[in-house]
C-alpha positions in Angstrom: 110.4 139.7 90.7 109.4 138.1 87.3 112.6 138.4 85.2 110.7 139.4 82.0 109.0 142.3 83.6 112.6 143.2 84.8 113.7 143.0 81.1 111.0 145.1 80.3 111.5 148.0 82.7 115.3 147.9 81.9 115.8 147.5 78.2 116.0 150.6 77.1 119.1 151.3 79.2 120.9 148.0 78.9 119.1 146.0 75.8 117.1 143.3 75.8 119.9 140.9 74.5 122.5 141.7 77.8 119.5 141.6 80.3 118.3 138.1 78.7 122.0 136.7 79.4 122.5 138.1 82.3 119.2 136.9 83.8 119.7 133.2 82.0 116.5 133.6 79.9 115.8 133.2 76.2 114.9 136.1 74.3 112.1 134.4 72.2 110.3 133.5 75.7 110.8 137.4 76.8 109.1 138.4 73.3 106.1 135.5 73.9 106.0 137.0 77.2 105.6 140.5 75.9 103.1 139.6 73.1 100.7 137.7 75.6 100.5 140.5 77.9 96.8 141.5 77.1 95.7 137.3 77.0 97.2 136.9 81.0 95.6 140.7 82.1 92.2 139.2 80.7 92.6 135.5 82.4 93.7 137.7 85.9 90.5 139.6 85.2 88.6 136.6 84.7 90.0 134.7 87.8 89.2 137.9 89.6 85.7 137.6 88.7 85.5 133.8 89.4 87.3 134.6 92.6 84.1 136.7 93.8 82.0 133.9 92.8 83.4 131.5 94.9 83.6 133.3 98.0 79.6 133.8 97.6 79.4 130.2 97.2 82.1 129.3 100.1 80.3 132.0 102.4 76.5 129.9 102.4 77.6 127.2 104.1 79.9 128.9 106.7 82.9 127.8 104.5 82.0 123.9 104.7 82.2 123.5 100.6 85.3 122.7 99.3 86.5 122.0 94.9 83.9 119.8 94.3 80.6 120.8 95.9 81.7 124.5 94.6 82.3 123.5 91.3 78.9 121.6 91.0 77.2 125.0 92.6 78.8 127.4 89.8 78.2 124.8 86.9 74.4 124.6 88.0 74.5 128.4 87.8 75.4 128.4 84.1 79.2 129.1 85.0 81.5 127.1 82.6 84.6 125.8 84.8 86.5 123.0 85.7 87.3 121.7 89.1 90.8 122.3 88.3 90.5 126.4 87.6 88.8 126.1 90.9 91.3 124.5 92.7 93.6 126.9 91.4 91.9 130.2 92.3 90.9 128.9 95.8 94.5 128.1 96.5 95.8 131.5 95.4 92.8 133.3 97.4 93.3 131.2 100.6 90.1 128.9 100.9 89.3 125.7 101.5 86.4 123.5 102.6 86.1 121.6 105.7 87.8 117.9 105.4 86.3 115.5 108.1 88.8 113.3 109.6 89.3 109.8 108.3 88.1 107.0 110.9 91.1 105.6 112.4 90.5 101.2 112.5 92.2 100.1 115.5 90.5 97.5 116.1 90.9 94.0 114.0 89.0 91.0 115.4 90.9 87.5 115.0 88.0 85.2 114.0 89.7 82.3 115.2 89.7 83.7 118.6 87.3 82.5 121.3 84.6 84.9 122.6 84.4 85.6 126.1 80.8 85.4 127.6 78.9 88.2 128.6 78.5 88.5 132.2 76.1 91.5 132.6 73.4 89.5 129.6 73.2 93.0 128.2 72.0 94.5 131.1 73.4 97.6 132.0 71.8 98.7 135.0 72.7 97.8 138.6 71.3 98.6 142.3 74.6 98.7 144.3 77.6 100.0 143.7 80.9 97.9 142.9 78.8 95.2 141.4 78.6 95.8 137.5 81.1 97.8 135.6 81.6 98.1 131.7 84.4 99.6 130.0 85.9 101.4 126.9 88.6 102.5 125.4 88.8 105.8 123.6 91.5 107.0 120.6 92.9 110.6 121.4 94.5 112.0 118.3 97.3 114.0 118.6 99.0 116.9 116.4 101.8 114.8 115.3 99.2 112.1 113.3 99.5 109.6 116.5 97.1 108.5 118.8 96.8 107.7 122.5 94.7 105.1 123.8 92.5 105.7 126.9 90.8 102.8 128.9 87.9 103.6 131.5 85.8 101.6 133.7 82.8 102.7 134.9 80.2 101.6 137.6 77.0 100.9 136.5 75.2 101.9 139.7 76.8 105.4 140.2 77.7 106.0 136.4 81.4 107.3 137.7 84.5 106.5 136.6 85.7 103.8 138.8 89.3 103.5 136.8 91.2 104.9 133.8 94.7 104.0 132.3 96.3 105.9 129.3 99.3 104.8 127.1 100.4 104.8 123.3 98.8 101.2 122.6 95.7 98.7 123.1 97.7 95.8 124.4 96.0 93.9 127.4 97.8 95.6 130.2 96.0 98.8 128.9 93.0 97.4 130.2 94.6 95.7 133.3 95.5 99.0 134.4 92.4 100.8 134.1 90.7 98.4 136.8 90.5 100.2 140.2 92.9 99.4 142.7 91.4 97.3 145.6 92.1 100.2 148.4 89.2 102.2 146.4 85.5 102.0 146.8 85.4 100.2 143.5 87.7 97.6 144.0 87.7 94.2 142.4 86.1 91.2 143.7 84.9 87.8 142.7 81.3 88.3 142.7 81.6 91.4 140.6 81.7 91.7 136.4 83.0 93.3 134.2 82.3 94.0 130.4 84.4 95.9 128.0 83.1 97.3 124.8 85.2 95.9 122.4 84.8 98.5 119.4 86.8 101.7 120.8 85.4 105.2 120.0 86.9 108.3 118.5 85.1 110.9 120.5 87.6 113.2 122.3 86.9 112.1 125.7 85.5 108.6 127.9 82.2 107.7 127.3 80.2 108.5 130.6 77.7 105.3 129.8 78.0 102.4 128.0 77.8 101.8 124.1 75.1 99.9 122.7 77.2 97.3 120.7 78.3 94.0 121.4 79.9 93.1 124.4 82.6 90.4 125.9 83.6 89.9 129.5 86.5 90.0 131.0 88.1 88.0 133.9 
């Protein structure tokens, strides 16, 4: 409860001085609060009117607009308001815009590293199974803010998943663990080639088809 309001409610019985001492507030602060009550009421009424206009603007794009866009929309409509006030009112009424997830950069190429040859020559087609593979690494965001990494190997002829592995890192063994074991139809052999896509994606699952970005070959 507001201590100034408590003093106002009980001042006739206990006195302002005694209540201020007990509550640890200055009497001058109480008198200032009482003197500016009309201004606060007018400001609250103005905030309530602004909140109604903010709700109307926020509702138009299905709740996607945030403080900067709503402020711009209100100014275009003739409202004299700054972004700090809009942010304060939106916080009070529990509104927020949609925030796009910041891109998580997972691959930093070493310019001094030698590039592996492209064994499939950018030809992402195959007539027979177990002859051409492509690989991909997908970032899986967790609620804790961390990431897991899913490595997949896809057969280009059948477009079926041949192998996969998941870990909390992107070291070499993540890719090698994804390679299909020898007892499966998609087992590796010397004449088969696999081209991993070097740029990991940030989608929530593995890509069913190879990406069109630059590729490098792995042994």
